[in-house]
C-alpha positions in Angstrom: 0.0 0.0 0.0 2.8 2.4 0.8 4.4 1.7 -2.6 1.1 2.3 -4.3 0.3 5.5 -2.4 3.8 6.8 -3.1 3.4 6.2 -6.8 0.2 8.2 -6.7 1.8 11.1 -4.8 4.8 11.3 -7.2 2.8 10.9 -10.5 2.6 14.5 -11.8 0.4 13.4 -14.7 -2.6 12.6 -12.4 -5.3 15.1 -11.5 -4.6 16.2 -8.0 -8.3 15.9 -7.1 -8.2 12.2 -8.1 -5.0 11.7 -6.0 -6.7 13.3 -3.0 -9.7 11.0 -3.3 -7.5 7.9 -4.0 -5.4 8.6 -0.8 -8.5 9.0 1.4 -9.1 6.0 3.6 -12.7 4.7 3.8 -14.7 5.9 6.9 -15.5 3.5 9.7 -19.2 3.3 8.7 -18.2 2.1 5.2 -15.9 -0.6 6.5 -18.6 -1.8 8.8 -20.7 -2.5 5.8 -18.1 -5.0 4.5 -18.8 -7.4 7.4 -21.9 -9.4 8.6 -20.7 -9.2 12.2 -19.2 -5.8 13.1 -16.0 -5.7 15.2 -16.3 -2.0 16.0 -13.1 -1.9 18.1 -11.1 -4.0 15.6 -12.1 -1.8 12.7 -11.3 1.4 14.6 -7.9 0.0 15.6 -7.1 -1.2 12.0 -8.0 2.1 10.4 -5.9 4.1 13.0 -2.9 1.8 12.5 -3.2 1.9 8.7 -3.3 5.7 8.7 -0.3 5.9 11.0 1.7 3.4 8.9 1.0 5.3 5.7 1.9 8.6 7.4 5.3 7.1 8.6 6.0 5.3 5.3 5.2 8.4 3.2 6.4 11.1 5.5 8.9 12.7 3.1 6.5 12.5 0.1 3.6 13.8 2.1 5.5 16.7 3.5 7.1 17.6 0.1 3.6 17.5 -1.6 2.0 19.5 1.2 4.7 22.2 1.0 4.7 22.3 -2.8 0.9 23.1 -2.9 1.2 26.0 -0.4 0.7 29.6 -1.6 -0.9 31.3 -4.5 -4.0 33.5 -4.6 -7.3 31.9 -3.8 -9.6 31.1 -6.7 -12.2 28.5 -7.6 -10.7 27.0 -10.7 -10.6 23.2 -10.8 -6.9 23.2 -10.5 -6.9 25.3 -7.4 -9.7 23.3 -5.8 -7.8 20.1 -6.6 -4.6 21.4 -5.0 -6.4 22.4 -1.8 -8.0 18.9 -1.6 -4.7 17.1 -2.0 -2.9 19.5 0.4 -5.6 18.9 3.1 -5.4 15.2 2.5 -1.6 15.3 3.1 -2.2 17.4 6.2 -4.5 14.7 7.6 -1.8 12.1 7.4 1.0 14.4 8.6 -1.0 15.4 11.7 -0.6 11.7 12.9 3.1 12.4 13.3 4.3 14.4 16.3 7.0 16.2 14.2 4.3 17.8 12.0 1.4 18.4 14.3 2.1 22.1 14.4 1.1 22.3 10.7 -2.6 22.3 11.4 -2.4 25.3 13.7 -0.1 27.2 11.2 -2.5 26.4 8.3 -5.6 27.5 10.4 -4.0 30.8 11.3 -2.8 31.5 7.7 -5.9 30.4 5.9 -7.8 32.8 3.7 -10.5 30.3 2.7 -13.0 28.0 4.3 -11.6 24.8 2.7 -8.2 25.2 4.2 -9.7 26.4 7.5 -11.9 23.3 7.8 -9.0 21.1 6.6 -6.8 22.3 9.4 -9.6 22.0 11.9 -10.5 18.5 10.7 -6.9 17.4 11.0 -6.6 18.8 14.5 -9.9 17.0 15.4 -9.1 13.6 13.8 -5.7 13.4 15.4 -7.0 15.0 18.7 -4.1 17.5 18.7 -3.2 19.6 21.7 -4.2 22.6 19.6 -7.7 21.2 18.9 -9.6 23.1 21.6 -8.0 26.4 20.9 -8.7 26.1 17.2 -12.3 25.0 17.8 -12.8 27.9 20.1 -11.3 30.4 17.6 -13.5 29.1 14.8 -16.6 29.3 17.0 -15.8 32.9 18.0 -15.4 34.0 14.4 -18.3 32.2 12.9 -21.0 31.7 15.6 -23.2 34.2 13.7 -23.3 32.0 10.6 -25.5 28.8 11.0 -24.4 27.1 7.8 -20.7 27.5 8.7 -21.3 26.4 12.3 -22.9 23.2 11.1 -19.4 22.2 10.0 -18.1 22.9 13.6 -20.9 20.9 15.2 -20.2 18.0 12.8 -16.6 17.9 13.9 -17.6 18.0 17.6 -19.8 15.0 17.0 -17.1 13.0 15.2 -14.2 13.6 17.7 -12.4 10.3 17.7 -11.6 9.9 21.4 -13.0 8.4 24.6 -14.5 11.8 25.7 -16.4 12.2 22.5 -19.8 12.3 24.4 -18.5 15.2 26.6 -17.6 17.2 23.5 -21.1 16.6 22.1 -22.8 17.7 25.3 -20.6 20.7 25.5 -21.4 21.6 21.9 -25.1 21.3 22.6 -24.7 24.1 25.2 -23.4 26.4 22.5 -25.5 29.5 21.8 -25.8 28.5 18.1 -27.3 25.1 19.0 -31.0 24.5 19.2 -33.0 21.2 19.4 -35.6 23.0 17.3 -33.1 23.5 14.4 -33.0 20.3 12.3 -29.6 21.2 10.7 -27.9 21.7 14.0 -29.4 18.5 15.3 -28.3 16.5 12.2 -24.8 18.0 12.3 -23.9 17.1 15.9 -26.1 14.1 16.6 -25.9 12.6 13.1 -22.1 12.7 13.3 -22.0 11.3 16.8 -24.3 8.4 16.0 -21.7 7.4 13.4 -18.8 8.0 15.7 -17.4 4.6 16.8 -15.4 6.0 19.7 -18.4 7.8 21.3 -21.6 6.2 20.1 -20.2 2.6 20.6 -18.4 3.3 23.9 -18.3 -0.1 25.7 -19.9 1.4 28.8 -23.1 2.0 26.9 -23.1 5.8 27.6 -23.4 6.6 23.9 -26.5 4.3 23.4 -28.1 5.8 26.5 -27.5 9.3 25.3 -28.9 8.4 21.9 -32.0 6.9 23.4 -32.6 10.1 25.4 -32.1 12.3 22.4 -34.4 10.3 20.2 -37.1 10.4 22.9 -36.8 14.2 23.0 -36.9 14.5 19.2 -40.0 12.3 19.1 -41.9 15.3 20.6 -40.2 18.1 18.7 -39.1 16.6 15.3 -39.9 12.9 14.8 -38.9 13.1 11.2 -35.3 13.9 12.2 -35.4 11.2 14.9 -36.5 8.7 12.3 -33.5 9.5 10.1 -31.0 9.5 13.0 -32.0 6.2 14.5 -30.7 4.0 11.7 -27.3 3.1 13.3 -29.2 1.8 16.4 -31.4 -0.4 14.2 -28.3 -2.5 13.2 -27.7 -3.7 16.8 -27.9 -7.4 15.9 -24.7 -7.2 13.9 -22.5 -6.1 16.9 -21.0 -8.1 19.7 -23.3 -9.5 22.4 -22.6 -6.8 25.0 -23.3 -3.9 22.6 -26.2 -5.7 21.1 -28.0 -6.1 24.4 -27.3 -2.5 25.4 -28.7 -1.1 22.1 -31.6 -3.5 22.2 -32.5 -2.2 25.7 -32.6 1.4 24.5 -34.7 0.5 21.6 -37.2 -1.3 23.8 -37.4 1.7 26.1 -38.0 3.9 23.0 -40.7 1.5 21.6 -42.6 1.7 24.9 -42.5 5.5 24.9 -46.0 7.0 25.0 -47.1 8.7 21.8 -44.1 7.5 19.8 -44.3 8.7 16.2 -45.6 6.2 13.8 -42.5 6.1 11.5 -40.3 5.8 14.5 -42.4 3.0 16.1 -42.5 1.0 12.9 -38.7 1.2 12.4 -38.0 0.2 16.0 -40.6 -2.6 16.1 -39.3 -4.1 12.8 -35.7 -4.0 14.1 -36.6 -5.7 17.4 -38.5 -8.4 15.6 
């Protein structure tokens, strides 16, 4: 894989947007779909180790490519968009390595466009860098007035790949820009959390319990959103026995909720059968 990825990085004839896409590892949710029985911890570990191995094996090429794509005036031509995509892909790998973790902060501070800003923020979030909190706060202070932009921030909070992911979500929901009455905000933070293996599938069941509470709340305020968000819970039978039973318990509690919306009830009832 290292040899193949290196060939992609060094091939100047290839479209940089294609290279960025080809170097992007599949998300956890996609890998889960490859298996009948889902080993959530094994998949998380494998993806993390693969990314780190590629970062180490391609360190020189990734850094050279990242640096070569720096600079130039911002524009929206295909070539410029492709360069930014590849540069941010390289940053995502480099942020796994301690020697290059400062790059995310430098890019964030120097950025003159949203793509590079979110690219830096995503790298800090995915590698859970020391600079993460400061960068998230700086972004929030600057963009809290813009709901569409803040949706990106809420999505990152929900996808934080660490054991305290649930704390990050609860804190984000206390933000002045969040409202349970706003479907976009809810989908951004809860939708990303429900697909976050580190938080949602926490072995202590806290993610499932939180999900059950949120779905019950949404049942009264926006059952359509709840009906869309619940899908990861409905796949409970494909997980290990401990997680399976915890998810099933939350679904049973939800099924027995008074005045449960019809769409939600039908989905839950079908899954439990």
